[in-house]
C-alpha positions as CSV (number, residue, x, y, z in Angstrom):
1,M,-64.2,10.4,-29.8
2,I,-67.3,9.1,-28.0
3,K,-65.4,6.0,-27.0
4,T,-62.6,8.1,-25.5
5,M,-65.0,10.2,-23.6
6,L,-66.7,7.1,-22.2
7,V,-63.3,5.6,-21.0
8,A,-62.4,8.9,-19.3
9,A,-65.8,9.1,-17.6
10,I,-65.5,5.5,-16.3
11,A,-61.9,6.1,-15.1
12,G,-63.0,9.3,-13.3
13,G,-66.0,7.6,-11.8
14,S,-63.9,4.7,-10.6
15,G,-61.4,7.1,-9.0
16,F,-64.2,9.1,-7.3
17,A,-65.7,5.8,-6.0
18,G,-62.4,4.6,-4.7
19,W,-61.9,7.9,-2.9
20,I,-65.4,7.7,-1.3
21,G,-64.9,4.0,-0.5
22,G,-61.5,4.7,1.1
23,S,-62.9,7.4,3.2
24,I,-65.7,5.2,4.5
25,W,-63.9,1.9,4.7
26,P,-60.1,2.7,5.1
27,A,-57.5,0.0,4.3
28,P,-56.4,-2.2,7.3
29,P,-53.4,-0.8,9.2
30,E,-51.3,-3.8,8.4
31,W,-51.6,-3.0,4.7
32,T,-50.7,0.7,5.1
33,D,-47.9,0.0,7.5
34,A,-46.3,-2.4,5.1
35,V,-46.5,0.2,2.3
36,N,-45.1,2.9,4.5
37,R,-42.2,0.7,5.6
38,S,-41.3,0.0,2.0
39,A,-41.6,3.7,1.1
40,N,-39.4,4.7,4.1
41,D,-36.8,2.1,3.1
42,L,-36.8,3.4,-0.5
43,R,-36.5,7.0,0.8
44,A,-33.6,6.0,3.0
45,K,-31.8,4.3,0.1
46,L,-32.3,7.3,-2.2
47,R,-30.6,9.7,0.2
48,L,-27.5,9.6,-1.9
49,S,-25.9,12.5,-0.1
50,D,-25.4,10.2,2.9
51,I,-24.6,7.1,1.0
52,S,-21.5,5.0,1.9
53,L,-19.5,2.3,0.1
54,A,-21.4,-0.3,2.2
55,G,-24.7,1.3,1.1
56,L,-23.7,1.2,-2.5
57,R,-22.8,-2.5,-2.2
58,E,-26.4,-3.1,-1.0
59,L,-27.9,-1.0,-3.8
60,I,-26.1,-2.2,-6.9
61,P,-24.7,-5.4,-8.2
62,S,-21.0,-6.2,-7.5
63,E,-20.2,-6.1,-11.2
64,T,-21.6,-2.6,-11.5
65,L,-19.7,-1.4,-8.4
66,A,-16.5,-2.8,-9.9
67,R,-17.1,-0.9,-13.1
68,I,-17.9,2.4,-11.3
69,S,-14.8,1.9,-9.2
70,G,-12.7,1.4,-12.3
71,D,-14.1,4.5,-13.8
72,I,-13.3,6.6,-10.7
73,Q,-9.8,5.1,-10.6
74,S,-9.2,6.0,-14.3
75,V,-10.3,9.6,-13.6
76,A,-8.0,9.8,-10.6
77,V,-5.1,8.4,-12.6
78,A,-5.7,10.9,-15.5
79,A,-5.7,13.7,-12.9
80,G,-2.4,12.6,-11.4
81,E,-4.0,12.0,-8.0
82,V,-3.0,8.3,-7.9
83,I,-0.7,6.0,-9.8
84,L,-1.6,2.4,-10.7
85,V,0.9,-0.3,-9.7
86,E,1.2,-4.0,-10.3
87,R,-0.4,-6.2,-7.7
88,D,1.4,-9.3,-6.5
89,S,0.3,-11.9,-4.0
90,G,1.3,-15.1,-2.2
91,T,-0.1,-17.7,0.0
92,L,-1.3,-16.8,3.5
93,E,1.7,-18.8,4.9
94,E,4.1,-16.9,2.7
95,Q,2.5,-13.6,3.9
96,L,2.8,-14.5,7.5
97,D,6.4,-15.6,6.9
98,N,7.3,-12.3,5.2
99,L,5.8,-10.3,8.1
100,A,7.1,-12.7,10.8
101,L,3.6,-12.8,12.3
102,S,1.8,-15.6,14.0
103,E,-1.7,-16.5,12.8
104,E,-3.2,-15.0,16.0
105,E,-1.5,-11.7,15.3
106,A,-2.5,-11.5,11.6
107,V,-5.6,-9.4,11.7
108,P,-6.7,-8.5,8.1
109,E,-7.8,-4.9,7.4
110,G,-9.7,-6.0,4.3
111,M,-9.3,-4.4,0.9
112,L,-11.6,-1.5,0.0
113,L,-12.0,-2.4,-3.7
114,P,-11.1,-6.0,-4.1
115,A,-12.3,-6.2,-7.7
116,A,-9.5,-3.9,-9.0
117,P,-5.8,-3.5,-8.3
118,P,-5.4,-1.0,-5.5
119,P,-4.1,2.4,-6.5
120,A,-1.1,3.8,-4.7
121,P,-1.8,7.1,-2.9
122,A,-0.8,10.3,-4.6
123,P,3.0,11.1,-4.2
124,S,3.8,13.5,-1.4
125,P,5.1,16.9,-2.4
126,D,7.9,16.2,0.1
127,V,9.2,13.4,-2.2
128,P,10.7,15.1,-5.3
129,A,10.8,13.4,-8.7
130,P,14.1,11.7,-9.7
131,A,16.3,13.5,-12.1
132,T,16.3,10.6,-14.6
133,D,14.0,10.1,-17.5
134,V,11.0,8.0,-16.8
135,P,10.4,5.0,-19.1
136,A,6.9,3.5,-19.7
137,A,5.6,1.3,-17.0
138,P,5.7,-2.5,-17.7
139,E,2.6,-4.5,-18.3
140,A,1.0,-6.0,-15.2
141,G,2.4,-9.4,-14.4
142,V,5.6,-8.9,-16.4
143,T,8.8,-8.7,-14.4
144,P,11.2,-6.2,-15.9
145,S,14.6,-7.5,-16.8
146,P,17.4,-5.9,-14.7
147,T,19.8,-3.9,-16.7
148,P,23.5,-3.3,-15.8
149,V,23.9,-1.0,-12.8
150,P,26.7,1.5,-12.8
151,A,29.7,0.8,-10.6
152,P,29.4,2.0,-7.0
153,L,30.7,5.3,-5.9
154,S,34.5,5.4,-5.3
155,T,33.9,6.9,-1.9
156,P,30.7,6.8,0.3
157,V,30.8,10.6,0.8
158,L,27.3,11.1,-0.8
159,A,25.8,8.3,1.2
160,V,27.4,9.3,4.5
161,A,26.1,12.8,4.1
162,A,22.6,11.7,3.3
163,F,22.0,9.3,6.2
164,P,21.9,9.8,10.0
165,A,25.0,9.1,11.9
166,E,23.1,7.9,15.0
167,L,20.3,5.4,15.5
168,E,18.1,5.0,18.6
169,L,15.8,2.2,19.8
170,C,12.2,3.2,19.8
171,P,11.2,4.3,23.3
172,Q,8.3,2.6,25.2
173,M,8.7,-0.4,22.9
174,T,10.0,-3.9,23.3
175,V,12.5,-4.1,20.4
176,S,13.0,-7.6,19.2
177,N,16.5,-8.6,18.2
178,A,17.7,-5.2,19.5
179,P,21.4,-4.5,18.9
180,A,23.6,-3.4,21.8
181,A,22.8,0.1,23.0
182,Q,23.9,2.7,25.5
183,G,20.6,3.8,26.9
184,R,18.5,4.0,23.7
185,V,21.4,4.9,21.4
186,V,22.7,1.9,19.3
187,S,26.4,1.2,20.1
188,N,29.0,1.1,17.3
189,F,26.3,2.1,14.7
190,K,27.4,1.9,11.1
191,P,25.4,4.3,8.9
192,V,26.8,2.9,5.6
193,V,28.2,-0.6,5.1
194,V,30.1,-2.4,2.3
195,V,28.2,-5.3,0.7
196,N,29.9,-6.9,-2.3
197,E,31.7,-3.7,-2.9
198,R,28.5,-1.7,-2.9
199,H,27.9,1.0,-0.3
200,I,24.5,0.4,1.4
201,A,22.9,2.5,4.1
202,T,21.6,0.6,7.2
203,F,19.2,3.4,8.3
204,P,17.4,4.9,5.2
205,T,14.6,6.8,6.9
206,P,15.9,9.8,9.0
207,G,13.6,10.8,11.8
208,A,12.6,7.3,12.7
209,C,13.8,4.8,15.4
210,L,14.5,1.1,15.3
211,S,11.4,-0.9,16.3
212,S,12.5,-4.5,15.4
213,G,15.9,-6.0,14.4
214,F,16.8,-8.8,12.0
215,G,16.4,-12.3,13.4
216,P,13.9,-14.8,14.9
217,R,10.5,-13.5,15.7
218,N,7.3,-15.4,16.4
219,D,9.1,-18.7,15.4
220,R,9.8,-17.1,12.0
221,L,12.7,-15.1,10.6
222,H,12.2,-11.4,10.6
223,K,14.0,-10.7,7.3
224,G,14.8,-7.1,7.7
225,L,14.9,-4.0,10.0
226,D,11.8,-2.2,11.1
227,Y,11.9,1.6,11.5
228,H,9.0,3.5,13.1
229,A,7.9,7.1,13.3
230,D,4.5,8.2,14.6
231,T,3.6,10.3,11.6
232,G,5.7,8.7,9.0
233,V,8.8,10.2,7.4
234,N,10.7,10.1,4.1
235,V,12.3,6.9,2.9
236,L,15.6,7.2,1.0
237,A,17.3,4.9,-1.5
238,A,19.9,3.1,0.5
239,G,22.4,3.1,-2.4
240,D,22.8,3.8,-6.1
241,G,20.8,1.4,-8.2
242,E,17.8,0.7,-10.4
243,I,14.2,0.0,-9.4
244,V,13.3,-3.5,-10.4
245,E,10.0,-3.8,-8.5
246,L,7.3,-1.3,-7.6
247,K,4.1,-3.0,-6.7
248,Y,1.5,-3.7,-4.0
249,R,1.2,-6.9,-2.0
250,D,-1.1,-7.7,0.9
251,D,1.8,-8.5,3.2
252,Y,4.3,-5.7,2.2
253,G,1.8,-3.1,1.0
254,N,3.3,-0.6,-1.4
255,M,6.9,-1.8,-1.9
256,I,10.0,-1.0,-3.9
257,V,13.0,-3.2,-4.7
258,I,16.2,-1.6,-5.9
259,D,19.0,-3.5,-7.7
260,H,22.4,-2.1,-6.6
261,G,24.4,-4.4,-8.8
262,G,26.8,-7.2,-7.7
263,G,23.9,-9.3,-6.5
264,V,22.9,-6.7,-3.9
265,F,19.2,-5.6,-3.6
266,T,17.2,-3.6,-1.0
267,R,13.4,-3.8,-0.3
268,Y,11.3,-1.0,1.2
269,A,7.8,-2.1,2.3
270,H,4.6,-0.6,3.8
271,L,5.1,2.7,2.0
272,A,2.3,5.2,2.2
273,S,3.3,6.6,-1.2
274,F,5.9,6.5,-3.9
275,G,8.1,9.3,-5.2
276,R,6.9,10.9,-8.4
277,G,8.0,9.4,-11.6
278,L,9.3,6.1,-10.0
279,T,8.7,3.0,-12.1
280,P,10.7,-0.2,-12.7
281,G,13.7,0.8,-14.8
282,V,14.3,4.2,-13.2
283,T,17.8,4.8,-11.8
284,V,18.0,6.3,-8.3
285,R,21.0,7.7,-6.3
286,A,21.9,7.0,-2.7
287,G,20.0,9.3,-0.4
288,E,17.3,10.2,-2.9
289,P,13.7,10.2,-1.5
290,I,11.7,7.3,-3.0
291,G,8.6,7.3,-0.8
292,L,6.9,7.9,2.6
293,M,6.7,5.5,5.5
294,G,3.3,4.1,6.0
295,N,1.2,1.0,6.9
296,S,-0.3,0.1,3.6
297,A,-0.4,-3.7,4.1
298,A,-3.7,-5.5,4.3
299,Y,-3.0,-6.3,7.9
300,R,-3.3,-4.1,11.0
301,I,0.2,-3.0,11.5
302,P,1.7,0.3,12.9
303,I,3.3,2.9,10.7
304,H,6.8,1.7,9.9
305,L,9.3,0.9,7.2
306,H,10.2,-2.7,6.7
307,Y,13.7,-2.6,5.2
308,E,15.5,-5.6,3.8
309,L,19.0,-6.3,2.4
310,L,18.8,-9.1,-0.2
311,L,21.6,-11.0,-1.9
312,G,21.7,-13.4,-4.8
313,D,20.5,-13.9,-8.4
314,Y,17.3,-12.0,-9.3
315,A,16.9,-13.8,-12.6
316,T,14.6,-16.6,-11.2
317,P,10.8,-17.0,-11.4
318,K,10.6,-15.7,-7.8
319,G,12.4,-12.5,-8.5
320,S,13.1,-10.7,-5.2
321,F,11.5,-13.6,-3.3
322,G,14.2,-15.9,-4.5
323,L,16.9,-13.8,-2.9
324,E,18.5,-14.4,0.5
325,P,17.8,-11.9,3.3
326,A,20.8,-10.6,5.3
327,D,21.3,-8.4,8.3
328,P,22.5,-5.0,7.1
329,M,24.1,-4.4,10.5
330,S,26.4,-7.5,10.1
331,F,28.5,-6.0,7.3
332,P,31.7,-3.9,7.7
333,A,31.4,-0.1,7.8
334,A,32.3,1.9,4.8
335,Q,35.6,3.8,5.3
């Protein structure tokens, strides 16, 4: 007890002496300024209400940030706010080739959370769920095996009714590989064409305009048709078929590939969101909304749909990237 009282007395005396000493001989300004700067930095870092992703990266290790990002993503998935999709990639040259971009034009946006596969945005209420049952999603990295696709419709009545009968070139734009047009209206436009006895729409996004055609661009082959709308519009399945790919790529962003049977496939790239319930294995009908137009690639590109018609054998290690692109406008019109 006496020992404890002596220790308390010594500590109190030391504190009193320090207070008196500090009053008579204050610490040098360079000492106090350094302490104040450190304290201000700490206070600024602890203002969590104003914190940003960049601020978090400075505060915590990258492994911890990746774990927190994964936790947030899991909560969002469970709440139905986002859906997780497989992530695919490719070399820079392959990406530039797919986008028909020159190296000077390829300006990366940068990925927000590079440590985890990016989530696709929540489906829009404007994109209804398909009427078919939804099977379980495949494991990441596993390409689903295509299953037989029903025979095409005997007549293209459904397709013709679902797709616009007229196509315009985008105003105030230089449209590369533009088809012949009267003013801005494309001449002899074919809303639905016949490809290997399958009826395929050439313009699967009503409310848009043609911003780039199929053909050479930037010393590369532009492998599809680009359709643009300032605010983005619905994207429709160009024909009856089965989804064989639904994934994210840096070059194509959120993309869907549909197998229409007969070696005929269509690709829809840069989608802002997918339709509810869509996964590989789901069957869709011609004219059914499957997503919203966007600019979800990892490059600075305008809002548009990149639409490809692909022909060949899907059963190769390259999947859809082993198929041959073709110009939808070059096929005969459905009668």
